[in-house]
C-alpha positions as CSV (number, residue, x, y, z in Angstrom):
1,M,27.0,30.6,-59.2
2,K,24.0,32.3,-57.8
3,R,21.7,30.4,-60.6
4,S,22.9,26.9,-60.0
5,L,22.6,27.7,-56.0
6,R,18.9,28.5,-56.4
7,P,17.4,24.8,-57.2
8,L,19.6,23.6,-54.2
9,A,18.4,25.9,-51.8
10,L,14.6,25.3,-52.8
11,V,15.7,21.4,-52.6
12,L,16.8,22.0,-48.8
13,I,14.2,23.7,-47.8
14,A,10.9,21.5,-49.4
15,A,13.2,19.0,-47.1
16,A,13.1,20.7,-44.2
17,A,9.6,21.0,-44.6
18,L,8.8,17.3,-45.1
19,T,11.0,16.6,-42.2
20,A,9.0,18.8,-39.9
21,C,5.9,17.4,-41.3
22,S,7.4,14.0,-40.4
23,R,8.2,14.6,-37.1
24,A,4.9,16.4,-36.2
25,D,2.7,13.0,-37.4
26,S,5.1,10.9,-36.0
27,G,4.7,13.0,-33.0
28,G,0.8,13.0,-33.2
29,S,0.6,9.3,-33.8
30,S,3.2,8.0,-31.2
31,A,2.2,10.2,-28.4
32,P,-0.2,8.2,-27.0
33,A,2.4,5.4,-26.1
34,A,0.9,4.4,-23.0
35,A,-2.6,4.7,-24.5
36,N,-5.3,0.8,-23.9
37,Q,-3.3,-2.0,-25.3
38,G,-5.9,-4.0,-24.3
39,A,-5.6,-7.0,-21.9
40,A,-2.2,-7.7,-20.6
41,A,-0.6,-11.0,-21.2
42,E,0.3,-11.2,-17.5
43,L,-0.3,-9.3,-14.1
44,R,2.7,-9.5,-11.4
45,L,1.0,-9.1,-8.1
46,G,2.5,-8.6,-4.7
47,Y,1.1,-8.7,-1.1
48,F,2.2,-10.0,2.1
49,P,1.0,-13.2,3.9
50,N,-0.5,-11.2,6.8
51,I,-4.0,-10.9,7.9
52,T,-4.2,-7.5,6.3
53,H,-4.0,-8.5,3.2
54,A,-6.8,-10.7,3.4
55,P,-8.7,-9.5,0.5
56,A,-5.5,-10.4,-1.7
57,L,-5.1,-13.8,0.0
58,I,-8.9,-14.3,-0.5
59,G,-9.0,-13.3,-4.1
60,L,-6.4,-15.8,-4.7
61,D,-7.4,-18.3,-2.8
62,K,-10.8,-18.7,-4.3
63,G,-9.8,-18.3,-7.5
64,F,-11.6,-14.5,-8.0
65,F,-8.3,-12.7,-9.3
66,A,-7.5,-15.5,-11.5
67,K,-11.7,-15.7,-13.4
68,E,-12.1,-12.3,-13.5
69,L,-8.7,-11.9,-15.6
70,G,-9.3,-14.5,-18.3
71,S,-6.9,-15.2,-20.7
72,T,-4.3,-13.0,-18.2
73,K,-1.9,-14.7,-16.4
74,L,-1.4,-13.9,-12.9
75,V,2.0,-13.8,-11.1
76,T,2.1,-13.6,-7.7
77,Q,4.9,-12.5,-5.1
78,Q,5.2,-11.9,-1.5
79,F,7.0,-9.3,0.7
80,N,7.2,-9.0,4.5
81,A,7.5,-5.5,4.2
82,G,6.6,-2.4,2.2
83,P,10.1,-1.0,1.2
84,P,11.2,-4.0,-0.4
85,E,7.7,-4.3,-2.5
86,V,8.5,-0.6,-3.3
87,S,11.6,-1.8,-5.0
88,A,9.8,-4.0,-7.2
89,L,7.1,-1.6,-8.4
90,L,10.0,1.5,-9.0
91,G,11.9,-1.3,-10.9
92,G,9.8,-2.9,-13.2
93,S,9.0,-6.1,-11.6
94,L,5.5,-6.0,-10.2
95,D,2.8,-4.3,-12.0
96,A,0.4,-3.8,-9.2
97,A,0.8,-4.4,-5.1
98,F,-0.9,-4.2,-2.0
99,I,0.9,-2.6,0.2
100,G,1.0,-0.2,3.3
101,S,-0.2,3.6,2.9
102,S,3.4,5.0,4.1
103,P,5.3,2.7,1.3
104,A,2.4,3.7,-1.1
105,I,3.2,7.4,-0.5
106,N,7.0,6.7,-0.7
107,A,6.5,5.3,-4.1
108,F,4.8,8.0,-5.7
109,D,7.4,10.4,-4.0
110,Q,10.4,8.4,-5.3
111,S,9.0,8.7,-8.6
112,K,8.2,12.3,-8.0
113,G,4.7,11.4,-8.9
114,A,5.3,9.7,-12.5
115,T,5.7,5.6,-12.0
116,V,2.6,4.4,-9.7
117,R,-1.0,5.3,-8.5
118,L,-3.2,4.7,-5.7
119,I,-6.5,3.0,-7.3
120,A,-8.3,1.3,-4.1
121,G,-8.4,0.6,-0.8
122,S,-8.4,-2.8,1.0
123,T,-7.9,-2.6,4.9
124,S,-8.5,-0.4,7.7
125,G,-7.3,-0.5,11.0
126,G,-5.6,-3.3,12.8
127,A,-2.7,-1.6,13.9
128,Q,-1.7,-1.2,18.2
129,L,0.6,-0.7,20.5
130,V,0.9,-3.4,22.7
131,V,3.0,-3.7,25.8
132,K,4.2,-5.4,28.8
133,P,2.1,-5.2,31.7
134,G,2.4,-2.8,33.9
135,I,2.8,-0.2,31.6
136,T,0.0,2.1,31.2
137,T,1.0,5.3,30.5
138,P,3.7,7.2,27.5
139,E,6.0,8.3,30.7
140,Q,6.7,4.5,31.8
141,L,8.0,3.7,28.0
142,K,10.9,6.0,28.9
143,G,14.2,3.6,29.1
144,Q,12.3,1.1,27.0
145,T,12.7,-1.1,23.3
146,I,9.3,-0.7,21.2
147,A,9.7,-2.2,18.0
148,T,8.3,-1.7,14.8
149,P,8.6,-4.0,11.9
150,Q,10.9,-2.2,9.5
151,L,12.3,1.5,9.5
152,A,9.8,3.9,7.7
153,N,7.1,1.4,6.9
154,T,3.2,2.4,7.9
155,Q,3.7,1.2,11.6
156,D,7.1,2.6,12.4
157,V,5.7,6.3,11.1
158,S,2.5,6.1,13.6
159,L,4.8,5.0,16.4
160,K,7.3,8.2,16.0
161,K,4.4,10.3,15.8
162,W,2.8,9.4,18.5
163,L,5.8,9.9,20.3
164,K,6.8,13.0,19.2
165,G,3.1,14.0,20.0
166,K,3.9,12.6,23.3
167,N,7.5,14.7,23.8
168,L,9.0,11.7,24.2
169,A,12.6,11.4,23.1
170,I,13.5,9.3,20.5
171,G,17.2,7.3,20.9
172,A,18.8,5.3,24.2
173,G,19.2,6.1,27.6
174,P,16.8,6.4,30.3
175,D,14.9,9.2,29.2
176,A,14.3,7.9,25.4
177,V,12.6,5.8,23.8
178,T,14.6,3.2,21.6
179,V,12.5,2.1,18.5
180,Q,13.6,-1.1,17.0
181,N,13.2,-2.7,13.5
182,L,12.2,-6.0,13.8
183,A,11.0,-8.6,12.1
184,N,7.2,-9.5,13.2
185,P,8.2,-12.9,14.6
186,R,11.3,-12.1,15.7
187,T,9.5,-9.3,17.9
188,L,7.3,-12.0,19.4
189,D,10.0,-14.4,20.6
190,L,11.9,-11.0,22.3
191,F,8.8,-9.4,24.0
192,K,8.6,-12.6,25.3
193,S,12.0,-13.5,26.6
194,G,11.7,-9.8,28.2
195,Q,14.3,-8.0,25.6
196,V,11.3,-6.0,24.1
197,A,9.0,-4.1,25.9
198,G,6.1,-4.3,23.6
199,G,5.7,-3.1,19.7
200,W,3.4,-1.2,17.5
201,L,2.5,-3.5,15.2
202,P,-0.1,-4.8,12.2
203,E,-2.9,-7.9,12.8
204,P,-2.3,-10.5,13.2
205,W,1.2,-9.5,15.3
206,S,-0.6,-7.2,17.8
207,S,-2.9,-9.7,18.5
208,Q,-0.4,-12.5,19.0
209,L,1.7,-10.7,21.6
210,V,-1.8,-9.8,23.1
211,V,-3.6,-13.6,23.3
212,Q,0.1,-15.7,23.4
213,A,2.3,-13.5,25.7
214,G,0.1,-11.5,27.8
215,A,0.4,-8.1,25.9
216,T,-1.8,-5.1,27.0
217,V,-2.9,-2.5,24.5
218,L,-1.4,1.0,25.3
219,V,-2.8,2.7,22.0
220,D,-5.2,1.8,19.8
221,E,-4.9,3.4,16.3
222,K,-8.1,3.6,15.5
223,T,-8.8,6.1,18.1
224,L,-6.2,8.7,16.8
225,W,-8.5,8.6,13.5
226,P,-11.7,10.5,12.4
227,N,-14.1,7.8,12.7
228,G,-12.2,5.1,13.7
229,Q,-10.8,4.3,10.2
230,F,-7.2,4.6,8.8
231,P,-5.8,3.1,5.7
232,T,-3.7,-0.1,6.5
233,T,-3.6,-1.5,3.2
234,V,-3.7,0.0,-0.3
235,L,-3.9,-1.9,-3.8
236,I,-1.6,0.0,-6.0
237,V,-0.2,0.1,-10.1
238,R,2.0,1.0,-12.2
239,T,1.2,4.4,-13.8
240,E,2.1,3.1,-17.2
241,F,0.4,-0.3,-16.6
242,L,-2.7,1.4,-15.7
243,E,-2.7,3.2,-18.7
244,Q,-1.9,0.7,-20.6
245,H,-4.4,-1.9,-19.8
246,P,-7.3,-0.7,-18.4
247,D,-9.2,-3.8,-18.9
248,T,-6.4,-5.8,-16.7
249,V,-6.6,-3.2,-13.8
250,D,-10.4,-3.9,-14.1
251,A,-10.3,-7.4,-13.6
252,L,-8.3,-7.1,-10.4
253,L,-10.7,-4.5,-9.1
254,R,-13.2,-6.8,-9.5
255,G,-11.4,-9.7,-8.3
256,E,-10.5,-7.7,-4.9
257,Q,-14.3,-6.4,-4.8
258,Q,-15.3,-9.9,-4.9
259,A,-12.9,-11.1,-2.4
260,I,-14.0,-8.4,0.2
261,D,-17.8,-9.3,-0.6
262,F,-16.7,-12.6,0.5
263,A,-15.5,-11.9,3.6
264,A,-18.4,-9.7,4.9
265,S,-20.8,-12.3,3.9
266,N,-18.8,-15.4,4.9
267,P,-16.5,-14.3,7.7
268,A,-16.1,-17.3,9.2
269,D,-15.0,-19.0,5.8
270,A,-12.8,-15.4,5.2
271,K,-10.9,-16.4,8.2
272,T,-10.3,-20.3,7.8
273,V,-9.4,-19.2,4.1
274,T,-6.6,-16.2,5.2
275,N,-5.5,-18.8,8.0
276,A,-5.3,-21.6,5.6
277,A,-3.4,-19.0,2.9
278,I,-0.9,-17.7,5.7
279,K,0.0,-21.5,6.9
280,R,0.6,-22.9,2.9
281,L,2.4,-19.2,2.7
282,T,4.6,-19.0,5.9
283,G,4.4,-22.8,7.1
284,S,2.6,-21.6,10.5
285,T,-1.1,-20.9,11.5
286,L,-2.5,-18.7,13.7
287,N,-4.6,-20.3,16.8
288,Q,-8.4,-18.9,16.5
289,A,-8.5,-16.7,19.3
290,V,-5.8,-14.8,17.6
291,L,-7.6,-14.9,14.6
292,D,-10.6,-14.3,16.0
293,R,-9.2,-10.9,17.8
294,A,-7.1,-9.8,14.5
295,F,-10.1,-10.1,12.2
296,S,-12.3,-8.1,14.9
297,E,-9.4,-5.2,14.8
298,L,-9.9,-4.9,10.8
299,S,-12.4,-3.6,8.0
300,F,-11.8,-4.2,4.5
301,G,-13.4,-1.7,1.7
302,L,-12.3,-0.5,-1.6
303,D,-12.7,2.8,-0.3
304,P,-8.9,4.0,0.4
305,L,-9.7,6.7,2.7
306,A,-8.4,9.6,0.6
307,S,-8.7,12.0,2.9
308,T,-6.9,10.8,5.3
309,F,-3.5,10.9,2.9
310,P,-2.5,14.3,3.4
311,Q,-2.0,13.7,7.3
312,L,-0.1,10.4,6.7
313,A,2.4,12.3,4.6
314,K,2.4,15.3,7.1
315,D,3.4,12.3,9.8
316,S,5.9,10.7,8.3
317,V,7.6,14.2,8.7
318,T,6.8,14.6,12.5
319,A,8.0,10.7,12.3
320,G,11.6,12.4,11.3
321,V,11.6,9.7,8.1
322,A,10.6,12.5,5.4
323,P,12.5,15.8,4.9
324,A,9.1,16.8,3.6
325,A,5.8,16.2,3.2
326,T,4.9,14.8,-0.4
327,D,3.2,16.1,-2.9
328,L,0.1,14.0,-3.3
329,N,-1.9,15.9,-6.5
330,G,-1.9,13.2,-8.5
331,F,-1.5,10.1,-6.6
332,L,-4.7,9.2,-6.6
333,D,-7.0,7.5,-9.5
334,L,-9.9,6.1,-8.9
335,T,-11.6,5.9,-12.4
336,E,-11.2,2.4,-13.0
337,L,-12.5,2.0,-9.7
338,N,-15.8,4.0,-9.5
339,K,-16.5,2.6,-12.8
340,I,-16.5,-1.2,-11.2
341,L,-18.7,0.7,-8.3
342,Q,-21.2,2.0,-10.2
343,A,-21.8,-1.0,-12.6
344,S,-22.3,-3.2,-9.3
345,G,-24.8,-0.7,-8.0
346,K,-22.9,1.0,-5.6
347,P,-21.7,4.6,-3.9
348,T,-18.8,6.1,-6.2
349,V,-15.8,7.0,-3.6
350,D,-14.3,10.3,-3.8
351,A,-10.7,11.1,-3.9
352,A,-10.5,14.2,-2.0
353,G,-9.0,16.4,-4.6
354,L,-5.8,14.0,-5.0
355,D,-6.6,12.7,-8.4
356,K,-5.5,16.4,-9.7
357,A,-1.8,16.5,-11.0
358,Q,-0.4,20.0,-10.6
359,R,3.5,19.1,-11.2
């Protein structure tokens, strides 16, 4: 019996060894499951029909993205607020998105740092607290209703953080400020009818309230940030897409760079192109005074202003829309962006240490 079992044991040992080698080999060969797979068949891109997304609108209208993407099919989808765009990214129905800074942080947080990476900036500035004439101090906001575009969006966080800093309670009643989340066109209508006293709004909506409805600026958000710069719109991609198709991401970034360069060298044409795109997408257009004022409040650039993001993460906690500040280690991946900048002879940008994953 012992002699008959010995060959069987040797066979089992050999089989186990072969299985182990097979697993090791397969693990080694399949480990880079997200390795570079060349150009993507298609790129699904999200954006807003809004002046704060002008680089996206210009890049689409002028064909900069399509030209750089070449054979990669560009599929676009427009959104009106960040949270639905975040859901699309995390659900895998978008590959890249122009999006507000707070929703970008939320996307990173919701996926526990796995699903998205911030790869470039787009727009800085262009957000103000505009109010009805006669309100000249924070104290006069008590008992008033102030609008923001959506719960936990970039402007919602900014307003609530600012109110907390002024020791103003948020809520109902004569001694508190009511914060109401409204679609931007609705805010304009309700402001005109006196049902809201103002709003912390992105362009062009803050300019529309000023130019068309007589609002005044109580707070220009630029005054709250060093050098007057803060990220209003950034570009993020799904991590898997970035790892599998870096060449396609490069093409997207080159298209954005061309759109930003176009806006800088052709400001009048940039306004015209952006306004025409908004009309095509929404059915409405902006009058020249609103357009001029809105563009004067914005600046466009590929630098995502990385050093501001730790403060933005803290602001969400202060505003009461997040329980804790998001750990942003690994949030940025500027590898492809800096390659593009170096190739065009422009200075590279700094990730402020947020490109180092420590999870």
